[in-house]
Legacy VTK file of the C-alpha trace (Angstrom):
# vtk DataFile Version 3.0
C-alpha trace
ASCII
DATASET POLYDATA
POINTS 101 float
113.302 73.461 135.124
110.930 74.858 132.088
112.668 78.310 132.310
116.389 76.950 132.441
114.773 75.466 129.161
113.476 77.910 127.710
116.899 80.154 128.345
119.303 77.050 127.738
120.447 79.401 124.333
121.472 82.190 126.716
123.948 80.221 128.909
125.219 78.399 125.544
126.040 81.678 124.222
128.498 81.983 127.176
130.053 78.765 126.734
128.126 77.232 129.833
126.850 74.273 130.737
123.516 73.464 132.701
123.131 70.655 134.749
120.288 69.864 137.523
120.742 67.410 139.897
117.124 65.320 141.395
116.799 62.959 143.944
114.722 60.845 141.617
115.977 57.549 140.511
117.001 56.851 136.967
114.007 56.321 135.057
111.369 58.683 136.965
114.465 61.659 135.988
114.500 60.268 132.444
110.847 60.974 131.888
110.709 64.002 133.565
113.636 64.946 131.046
111.823 63.724 127.940
108.523 64.940 129.268
109.511 68.485 129.453
111.835 68.108 126.236
115.282 68.997 128.498
117.947 70.277 126.281
120.196 69.637 129.033
121.273 66.599 131.104
118.605 66.156 134.399
121.296 63.509 136.724
119.558 61.408 139.232
120.979 61.259 142.632
118.543 59.292 145.469
121.308 58.976 147.404
121.765 62.972 147.780
125.310 62.685 147.219
125.782 65.424 144.786
123.918 67.569 147.392
125.522 66.327 150.531
128.822 66.588 148.677
128.043 70.448 147.763
126.709 71.190 151.007
122.927 71.709 150.402
120.898 71.749 153.639
117.669 69.317 153.822
114.490 69.767 155.962
110.851 67.379 155.735
113.124 64.869 154.459
114.426 65.854 151.143
117.433 68.718 150.120
116.999 71.848 149.235
117.197 73.717 146.289
120.867 74.947 145.703
122.681 76.268 142.509
126.623 76.187 141.681
128.680 77.896 138.899
131.471 75.725 138.628
134.491 76.688 136.416
136.291 74.575 133.644
139.020 73.393 136.211
135.542 72.275 138.515
136.298 75.217 141.221
133.085 76.318 142.480
133.278 80.118 141.678
129.533 80.827 143.001
127.144 79.443 145.046
123.502 80.008 146.193
122.065 77.514 149.090
118.328 77.921 149.975
116.715 78.131 153.607
113.844 76.917 154.120
112.273 79.550 152.078
112.455 79.016 147.887
114.279 82.217 146.916
115.849 81.159 143.923
117.940 83.936 142.359
116.361 85.213 139.203
118.059 83.456 135.998
119.363 87.113 135.022
121.178 87.076 138.113
122.763 83.844 137.362
123.912 84.734 133.997
125.155 87.899 135.110
128.117 85.885 136.991
129.154 83.710 134.485
132.485 85.020 133.106
132.458 86.819 129.845
134.954 84.382 127.352
LINES 1 102
101 0 1 2 3 4 5 6 7 8 9 10 11 12 13 14 15 16 17 18 19 20 21 22 23 24 25 26 27 28 29 30 31 32 33 34 35 36 37 38 39 40 41 42 43 44 45 46 47 48 49 50 51 52 53 54 55 56 57 58 59 60 61 62 63 64 65 66 67 68 69 70 71 72 73 74 75 76 77 78 79 80 81 82 83 84 85 86 87 88 89 90 91 92 93 94 95 96 97 98 99 100
């Protein structure tokens, strides 16, 4: 989340919005967002509805990280689903997948 914060302007320059969804409750998510001074929304999904809706896997009682690029019409244009080994793509790769406007 910190790297996303530090590079948020790069997403904005591509007219892309960053939204992070966590499994923490609303008060905890709010505290995290304030503590980290996040410029983007940190949404709370303690029931995993968003994770399940987008097909993210789970292990050890928690959903696995996932990343989705969703276009302006709500269509998923790219996705990354983590397996048991955290292997998130670098932000440069994510930024490169956002179409130029």
